[in-house]
C-alpha positions in Angstrom: 148.7 236.8 61.8 146.4 238.1 59.3 145.0 235.9 56.9 147.3 235.0 54.3 147.4 232.3 51.0 149.8 229.9 50.8 152.3 231.7 48.3 152.1 235.1 50.5 153.1 232.7 53.6 155.7 231.3 51.8 157.0 233.9 50.7 157.3 235.5 54.1 159.0 232.4 55.5 161.6 232.9 52.4 161.8 236.4 53.5 162.7 235.7 57.5 164.9 232.8 56.4 166.7 235.0 54.0 167.1 238.1 56.4 168.1 235.4 58.9 170.5 234.5 56.4 172.1 237.8 55.5 172.6 238.8 59.8 174.3 235.6 60.2 176.6 235.8 57.3 177.4 239.3 58.4 178.1 238.0 62.2 180.5 235.1 60.9 183.0 237.9 60.4 182.5 240.3 62.7 182.6 237.1 65.4 185.6 235.6 63.8 187.4 239.2 64.4 186.3 239.8 67.5 186.8 236.0 69.0 190.5 236.6 67.6 191.4 239.6 69.1 189.9 238.7 72.5 190.9 234.8 72.2 187.4 234.4 73.6 186.1 231.0 73.3 182.4 231.9 73.6 182.8 234.3 70.7 184.2 231.6 69.3 181.7 228.9 69.5 179.0 231.8 68.8 180.9 232.6 65.5 180.2 228.6 64.8 176.8 228.7 66.0 176.1 231.3 63.2 177.8 229.1 60.9 175.4 226.6 61.5 172.5 229.0 61.3 173.4 229.6 57.8 173.7 226.3 57.2 170.1 225.7 59.2 168.4 228.7 56.7 169.8 227.8 53.3 168.3 223.9 54.5 165.2 225.8 55.3 165.0 227.8 51.9 165.9 224.3 49.8 163.0 222.8 51.7 160.0 225.8 51.3 161.1 225.6 47.5 159.3 222.0 47.2 158.4 220.4 50.3 157.7 217.0 51.1 157.6 215.2 54.2 161.1 212.8 52.9 163.2 216.5 52.4 161.5 217.6 55.7 163.1 214.8 57.5 166.4 215.1 55.4 166.7 218.8 56.2 166.1 218.1 60.2 168.6 215.8 59.9 171.3 217.8 58.5 170.6 220.5 61.2 171.0 218.1 63.6 174.3 216.8 62.5 175.5 220.2 62.7 174.7 220.9 65.9 176.2 218.0 67.5 179.4 218.9 65.7 179.2 222.0 67.7 178.4 220.7 70.9 181.6 218.7 70.5 183.1 221.3 69.2 182.7 223.4 72.3 183.0 221.3 75.1 186.7 220.6 74.1 187.2 224.1 73.3 185.5 225.0 76.9 187.3 222.2 78.5 190.3 223.2 77.5 190.0 227.2 78.5 189.0 226.2 82.0 191.6 223.2 82.5 194.4 225.8 81.1 192.6 229.1 83.0 193.1 230.9 79.5 191.6 234.6 80.1 189.7 236.2 77.2 190.8 239.9 76.6 187.8 242.3 76.5 186.0 242.5 73.3 183.8 245.7 72.8 182.8 244.8 69.4 181.5 241.3 70.4 179.2 243.3 73.2 177.5 245.0 70.7 177.5 242.2 68.5 175.7 239.5 70.9 173.1 242.0 72.1 172.1 243.2 68.9 171.7 239.6 67.7 169.8 239.0 70.6 167.2 241.3 69.4 167.0 240.4 66.2 166.9 236.9 66.9 163.8 236.8 69.1 162.4 239.2 66.2 163.1 236.4 63.6 162.0 233.5 66.0 158.7 234.9 66.8 158.1 235.4 62.7 159.5 231.9 62.1 157.2 230.0 64.7 153.8 231.9 63.1 154.6 231.8 59.9 155.6 227.5 60.3 152.5 227.1 62.2 149.9 228.9 59.8 152.1 226.9 56.8 151.8 223.4 59.2 155.5 223.9 58.3 158.1 221.6 60.8 160.9 223.0 59.8 160.6 226.2 59.9 158.6 225.8 62.9 162.3 223.8 64.2 164.6 226.9 62.6 162.2 229.4 64.1 163.0 227.6 67.5 166.2 227.5 66.7 166.6 231.1 66.3 165.4 231.6 69.0 167.9 229.6 70.8 170.4 231.5 68.9 168.9 234.5 71.0 168.9 233.1 74.2 172.7 231.8 73.0 173.7 235.9 72.3 172.3 236.2 75.7 174.1 234.1 77.3 177.2 234.5 75.3 176.7 238.7 76.1 176.5 237.3 80.1 180.0 235.8 79.9 181.7 238.7 78.2 180.2 241.1 80.7 181.3 239.3 83.5 184.8 239.2 82.0 184.6 242.5 81.2 183.1 243.6 84.7 183.9 241.3 87.3 187.2 240.2 86.0 185.5 236.7 86.0 188.0 234.8 83.1 185.7 231.9 83.5 182.3 233.5 82.6 183.7 233.2 78.9 184.1 229.2 78.7 181.4 229.0 81.1 179.0 230.5 78.0 180.4 228.0 75.8 178.7 225.3 78.1 175.5 226.7 77.5 175.9 226.4 73.8 176.9 222.9 74.7 174.0 222.4 76.1 171.8 223.8 73.8 173.4 221.9 70.7 173.0 218.6 72.1 169.3 219.4 72.9 168.5 220.7 69.9 170.9 218.2 67.6 169.1 214.9 69.5 165.6 216.6 69.2 166.0 217.1 65.2 167.7 213.8 65.0 164.6 212.1 66.4 162.1 213.8 64.3 
């Protein structure tokens, strides 16, 4: 990264978070539509993850407006609790769908959105990691890892949707939900331990 002074780095961090926030606001609407029409637990859970990402971006925007150790710890705790709540929801919904043998429908909108989200989140995560490192800001760095994991989740959900669409593997959709469950627990506990 080119040598930027602290105000420029903060401006860059804010721009990255605002972009993430805008993408996820649109994503909540797109994913809600796709999840309802396809009756997909993976798309629904990914939509909830987008709501959590909106919250995480809001926390980072708040934290960047006035750093301090207490503010950073509170920001990380809020993010951690949100991810544990996501994990609880996904564990219940995915298990219910597998036991009930619930078959989701195909979702071209879900396919397109999750593919685009994977690319965008990987790019944003790289920018946040570099900027957070230059600022020595653990909240921005942690949220950058959350954004990277969001790209991985988009990839997992995309895989589940594709397997359901192409191979008829209905169970791949709730199985993709379990990927989100593992991620939610891991990130939630990591954020709470800081």
